C-alpha positions as CSV (number, residue, x, y, z in Angstrom):
1,X,4.4,2.1,-17.7
2,X,4.2,0.1,-14.5
3,X,3.5,2.3,-11.4
4,X,6.4,1.7,-8.9
5,X,6.3,3.7,-5.7
6,X,9.0,2.0,-3.6
7,X,12.6,0.9,-4.6
8,X,15.8,0.0,-2.7
9,X,19.0,1.2,-4.2
10,X,22.8,1.1,-3.5
11,X,24.4,4.5,-4.1
12,X,28.1,5.1,-4.2
13,X,29.8,8.5,-4.6
14,X,33.0,8.7,-6.4
15,X,36.4,8.2,-4.6
16,X,38.8,11.1,-4.5
17,X,41.8,10.8,-6.7
18,X,45.2,10.2,-5.2
19,X,47.7,13.0,-4.7
20,X,50.9,12.7,-6.9
21,X,54.5,12.3,-6.0
22,X,56.5,14.2,-8.6
23,X,59.6,16.5,-9.0
24,X,60.5,19.1,-11.4
25,X,63.0,17.9,-14.0
26,X,63.7,20.9,-16.2
27,X,66.9,21.7,-18.1
28,X,67.9,24.7,-16.1
29,X,66.3,23.5,-12.8
30,X,67.7,20.1,-12.1
31,X,66.6,20.4,-8.5
32,X,63.3,22.1,-9.0
33,X,61.7,20.6,-6.0
34,X,58.4,18.6,-5.3
35,X,55.6,19.2,-7.8
36,X,53.0,16.5,-7.3
37,X,49.4,17.8,-7.8
38,X,46.3,17.1,-5.8
39,X,43.8,14.4,-6.7
40,X,40.4,15.4,-8.0
41,X,37.2,15.2,-5.8
42,X,34.9,12.3,-6.3
43,X,31.5,13.0,-7.8
44,X,28.4,13.3,-5.7
45,X,25.2,11.3,-6.1
46,X,22.4,13.9,-6.3
47,X,18.7,13.3,-6.5
48,X,16.6,16.0,-8.2
49,X,12.8,16.1,-8.0
50,X,10.9,16.6,-11.3
51,X,7.2,17.0,-12.0
52,X,7.8,15.2,-15.3
53,X,8.1,11.8,-13.6
54,X,5.2,10.1,-11.8
55,X,6.7,6.7,-10.9
56,X,10.0,5.2,-9.7
57,X,9.8,2.7,-12.5
58,X,13.1,3.9,-14.1
59,X,15.0,3.0,-11.0
60,X,13.5,-0.4,-10.5
61,X,16.1,-2.1,-12.6
62,X,19.1,0.2,-11.6
63,X,20.0,-1.4,-8.3
64,X,23.5,0.2,-8.2
65,X,24.1,3.9,-8.8
66,X,27.7,5.1,-8.9
67,X,29.3,8.6,-9.5
68,X,32.6,9.0,-11.2
69,X,35.9,8.8,-9.3
70,X,38.2,11.8,-9.2
71,X,41.4,11.6,-11.3
72,X,44.8,11.4,-9.6
73,X,47.1,14.5,-9.5
74,X,49.9,15.0,-12.0
75,X,53.3,16.5,-12.3
76,X,54.0,20.2,-12.3
77,X,51.3,20.6,-9.6
78,X,48.5,19.7,-11.9
79,X,45.3,18.9,-10.1
80,X,43.4,15.8,-11.1
81,X,40.0,16.2,-12.8
82,X,37.0,16.1,-10.4
83,X,34.7,13.2,-10.9
84,X,31.3,14.0,-12.6
85,X,28.3,14.1,-10.3
86,X,25.6,11.5,-10.9
87,X,22.2,13.3,-11.3
88,X,19.2,11.1,-10.7
89,X,15.7,12.4,-11.5
90,X,12.9,11.3,-9.2
91,X,9.2,12.3,-9.0
92,X,8.1,15.2,-6.8
93,X,7.0,13.6,-3.5
94,X,9.9,11.2,-3.2
95,X,11.2,10.4,0.3
96,X,14.7,9.0,0.5
97,X,15.6,7.0,3.6
98,X,18.7,5.2,4.9
99,X,17.9,1.5,4.5
100,X,19.7,0.5,7.6
101,X,18.6,3.2,10.1
102,X,15.3,4.4,8.6
103,X,16.5,8.0,8.8
104,X,15.0,10.4,6.3
105,X,17.9,11.7,4.2
106,X,15.7,13.9,1.9
107,X,12.1,14.7,1.3
108,X,11.8,16.1,-2.2
109,X,8.5,18.0,-2.3
110,X,9.1,20.7,-4.9
111,X,10.0,20.6,-8.6
112,X,13.7,21.2,-9.1
113,X,14.6,20.5,-5.4
114,X,18.0,18.8,-5.1
115,X,19.6,16.7,-2.4
116,X,23.1,15.1,-2.1
117,X,22.5,11.5,-1.2
118,X,26.1,10.4,-1.2
119,X,29.0,12.8,-1.0
120,X,32.1,12.3,-3.1
121,X,35.5,11.7,-1.4
122,X,38.1,14.5,-1.2
123,X,41.1,14.3,-3.4
124,X,44.5,13.4,-1.9
125,X,47.3,16.0,-1.5
126,X,50.3,15.9,-3.8
127,X,53.8,16.0,-2.3
128,X,54.1,19.7,-3.2
129,X,52.0,20.3,-0.1
130,X,54.5,18.7,2.3
131,X,57.6,20.6,1.4
132,X,59.2,22.5,4.3
133,X,62.6,24.2,4.9
134,X,63.8,21.0,6.6
135,X,62.0,18.6,4.3
136,X,62.7,19.9,0.9
137,X,62.0,16.7,-1.1
138,X,59.1,14.8,0.4
139,X,58.5,11.5,-1.4
140,X,55.0,10.9,-0.3
141,X,51.5,12.1,-1.0
142,X,48.1,11.2,0.5
143,X,45.4,8.9,-0.9
144,X,42.1,10.2,-2.0
145,X,39.2,9.7,0.4
146,X,36.6,7.1,-0.3
147,X,33.2,8.3,-1.5
148,X,30.2,7.8,0.7
149,X,28.2,4.6,0.0
150,X,24.9,3.4,1.4
151,X,21.7,1.5,0.7
152,X,18.7,3.7,0.4
153,X,15.0,3.2,0.2
154,X,12.9,5.5,-2.0
155,X,9.2,5.9,-1.3
156,X,6.9,8.0,-3.5
157,X,4.1,9.9,-1.8
158,X,1.7,11.6,-4.1
159,X,1.2,15.3,-3.5
160,X,-2.5,16.2,-3.9
161,X,-4.9,18.6,-2.3
162,X,-7.7,16.1,-2.0
163,X,-7.5,12.3,-1.5
164,X,-10.4,10.1,-2.4
165,X,-10.6,7.3,0.1
166,X,-13.0,4.3,-0.3
167,X,-13.5,0.7,-0.8
168,X,-13.0,-1.0,-4.3
169,X,-16.0,-0.2,-6.5
170,X,-17.1,2.8,-4.4
171,X,-16.9,4.8,-7.7
172,X,-13.7,6.8,-7.0
173,X,-12.3,6.3,-10.5
174,X,-15.5,7.5,-12.2
175,X,-15.7,10.5,-9.8
176,X,-12.2,11.7,-10.5
177,X,-12.7,11.3,-14.2
178,X,-15.8,13.5,-14.0
179,X,-14.3,16.2,-11.7
180,X,-10.9,16.4,-13.3
181,X,-8.8,15.8,-16.4
182,X,-7.7,12.3,-15.1
183,X,-8.4,9.3,-17.3
184,X,-8.3,6.3,-15.0
185,X,-9.2,2.7,-15.9
186,X,-12.8,2.1,-15.0
187,X,-14.3,-1.4,-14.9
188,X,-17.0,-3.2,-12.9
189,X,-14.7,-5.2,-10.7
190,X,-12.7,-4.6,-7.6
191,X,-9.2,-3.1,-7.6
192,X,-9.6,-1.4,-10.9
193,X,-7.1,1.2,-9.6
194,X,-3.6,-0.1,-9.2
195,X,-1.9,3.2,-8.9
196,X,-2.9,6.6,-7.5
197,X,-4.4,8.7,-10.3
198,X,-3.9,12.4,-10.1
199,X,-6.2,14.9,-11.8
200,X,-6.5,18.7,-11.9
201,X,-9.9,20.3,-11.1
202,X,-10.2,23.6,-12.8
203,X,-12.5,26.6,-12.4
204,X,-13.5,29.6,-14.6
205,X,-11.5,32.0,-12.4
206,X,-8.3,29.9,-13.1
207,X,-8.3,28.5,-9.6
208,X,-7.4,24.8,-9.5
209,X,-6.6,22.0,-7.1
210,X,-5.1,18.5,-7.5
211,X,-7.2,15.5,-6.6
212,X,-5.9,11.9,-6.1
213,X,-7.8,8.6,-6.5
214,X,-6.2,6.4,-3.9
215,X,-6.5,2.7,-4.7
216,X,-9.3,1.0,-2.8
217,X,-8.8,0.0,0.8
218,X,-10.2,-3.1,2.4
219,X,-10.4,-4.2,6.0
220,X,-6.9,-5.1,7.2
221,X,-5.2,-2.9,4.7
222,X,-3.0,-1.3,7.3
223,X,-1.8,-4.8,8.2
224,X,-0.9,-5.6,4.6
225,X,-4.0,-7.1,3.2
226,X,-5.2,-6.3,-0.3
227,X,-3.7,-3.5,-2.4
228,X,-4.5,-0.6,-0.1
229,X,-1.5,-1.0,2.2
230,X,0.8,-0.3,-0.6
231,X,-0.8,3.1,-1.1
232,X,-1.7,4.4,2.3
233,X,1.4,6.5,2.3
234,X,-0.1,8.5,-0.6
235,X,-2.8,9.8,1.7
236,X,-0.3,11.4,4.1
237,X,0.4,14.5,2.0
238,X,-3.2,15.3,1.1
239,X,-4.8,18.4,2.6
240,X,-8.4,17.1,2.6
241,X,-9.8,13.6,2.7
242,X,-13.0,12.7,0.9
243,X,-14.6,9.4,2.1
244,X,-16.4,8.0,-0.9
245,X,-19.2,5.6,0.1
246,X,-21.4,3.4,-2.0
247,X,-25.0,4.0,-0.9
248,X,-26.7,2.1,-3.7
249,X,-29.1,-0.7,-3.2
250,X,-26.4,-3.1,-4.4
251,X,-23.6,-1.9,-2.1
252,X,-21.6,-4.9,-0.7
253,X,-20.8,-3.1,2.6
254,X,-23.4,-0.8,4.3
255,X,-22.2,2.8,4.2
256,X,-21.9,3.2,8.0
257,X,-19.9,0.1,8.4
258,X,-17.7,1.0,5.4
259,X,-17.0,4.4,6.9
260,X,-16.0,2.9,10.3
261,X,-13.6,0.4,8.6
262,X,-12.0,3.1,6.5
263,X,-11.5,5.3,9.6
264,X,-10.0,2.4,11.5
265,X,-7.6,1.5,8.7
266,X,-6.4,5.1,8.4
267,X,-6.0,5.4,12.2
268,X,-4.0,2.1,12.4
269,X,-1.7,3.4,9.7
270,X,-1.3,6.9,11.2
271,X,-3.6,8.6,13.7
272,X,-2.7,12.0,12.2
273,X,-4.7,11.1,9.1
274,X,-7.9,11.5,11.0
275,X,-6.9,15.1,12.0
276,X,-7.2,16.2,8.4
277,X,-10.3,18.1,7.2
278,X,-12.7,15.5,5.7
279,X,-16.0,15.2,3.9
280,X,-18.3,12.3,3.3
281,X,-19.4,11.7,-0.3
282,X,-22.5,9.5,-0.7
283,X,-22.1,8.1,-4.2
284,X,-24.4,6.2,-6.5
285,X,-27.6,7.9,-5.4
286,X,-29.0,7.1,-8.8
287,X,-29.2,3.5,-7.7
288,X,-31.1,4.1,-4.4
289,X,-34.8,3.1,-4.4
290,X,-35.7,4.9,-1.2
291,X,-34.5,8.6,-1.0
292,X,-35.1,8.7,2.7
293,X,-32.1,6.4,3.2
294,X,-29.8,9.1,1.8
295,X,-31.3,11.8,4.0
296,X,-30.9,9.5,7.1
297,X,-27.2,9.0,6.2
298,X,-26.6,12.7,5.8
299,X,-28.1,13.3,9.3
300,X,-26.1,10.4,10.8
301,X,-22.6,11.6,9.6
302,X,-23.4,15.2,10.4
303,X,-24.5,14.6,13.9
304,X,-22.1,11.8,14.9
305,X,-18.9,13.0,13.3
306,X,-19.6,16.7,12.5
307,X,-18.7,16.1,8.9
308,X,-20.0,17.8,5.7
309,X,-22.0,15.3,3.7
310,X,-22.7,15.6,0.0
311,X,-24.8,13.1,-2.0
312,X,-23.8,12.6,-5.6
313,X,-24.0,10.4,-8.6
314,X,-20.6,10.2,-10.4
315,X,-22.4,8.4,-13.2
316,X,-25.1,11.0,-13.9
317,X,-23.3,14.1,-12.6
318,X,-25.9,14.9,-9.9
319,X,-24.3,16.8,-7.0
320,X,-20.8,17.1,-8.7
321,X,-20.8,20.9,-8.9
322,X,-21.7,21.2,-5.2
323,X,-18.9,18.8,-4.3
324,X,-16.4,20.5,-6.5
325,X,-16.9,23.9,-4.8
326,X,-17.2,22.3,-1.3
327,X,-13.8,20.7,-1.7
328,X,-12.3,24.0,-2.8
329,X,-13.8,25.6,0.3
330,X,-12.2,23.0,2.5
331,X,-8.8,23.3,0.9
332,X,-8.8,27.1,1.3
333,X,-9.9,26.8,4.9
334,X,-7.1,24.3,5.6
335,X,-4.6,26.7,4.0
336,X,-5.7,29.6,6.2
337,X,-5.6,27.5,9.4
338,X,-2.1,26.3,8.4
339,X,-1.0,29.9,8.0
340,X,-2.4,30.9,11.4
C-alpha cells in the first residue's frame, strides 16, 4: 500500500430535517389541533484514531465525505429520524486542520480518540411547538439547520520514542531492522526509504520503545528539496533524536559536515526540534581503515555539542547492544524531566 501522510478533504455534516405542519384528523376529534413533529438532527462527521491504520491512503480517493441528513417530522407529533453519523477511521498521530484558516481542529494521538470534525444541523420544529391560547392552529414550522461543511487538511505525524535522522544511505534502514521488528526495504542506493518505518525495540524485562526510521534528508530539505521535506513533520513527536552518520571511508559527506547540515535543516523546519534529547550514532565503523578517526569524532561531538556518541556497525552488529540501552536511558530521562 502506498504511504500517504497528507490529504485534503471536503467534509459535510448532515442537514437537519424540516419540522412538519400537520393537524389531527381523528373521527371523534375533528379539531384536534396542530400535531406536526420535529425534524431529525443531521449526522456528524466524526474522525476516530486507530492503531490499525498507518497511512491516509484510504482517504486519498475520497475527496468528499458526507454524513446523512435528518428526516423531516411527521404527523401526530412524530419526530423525524436522526441522520446517521459518518465515522472515519484515521491513523493515530493524525492532525486535522481547517484548510482555510490553518486552525488545528483535532490532534488524534491516542487509539480510540474521537473528534467531531463537522457538526450536524439541528432539526426544525413542527407546528405543534407554536400553538398558544391565541394561536391555536399555527400553519407553519421551521426548517432544519444546515450541517457544518468545511475543507480540511489531514497530516499524519508518526508517534515514536526515537527518530533516526540522517542522510540517504547513512544506514538507518539497516539499523532499525537490526534493533527492532521492522522490515524496511534496504538497497544500496539513495532514498530507499520512502515512508517512515516504525519498529518496536523489546527487552527481556518486557520494556519496549518505538523507533522510527525517518526518510533521508538532504541539504535544502526544509525548503522542499528531495524527499525529506515531506517527512520532517514525523520528527516532531519523537522524544529522542538519533543522528546517524556514515563514518566509513566511502562516505559521500564527511560526518562533521553531515551533522551540521542535518542540524540546520531541523532548525529551519522548527527550532524546537534541536531542544530534544539527542545522540550521535557513528555508523559503518566496519568500513573505517583508521580507528583513530572514530575516536577523534567521538571527542569532537562530545566536546563541541555535549552529546553522547556511540560507534556502531549496523551491518555486523558491533555496538548495537550499547546503543539499544543508551536510547532506553535517554527516553526514560526525558519522561522524568517531562513529569517534573
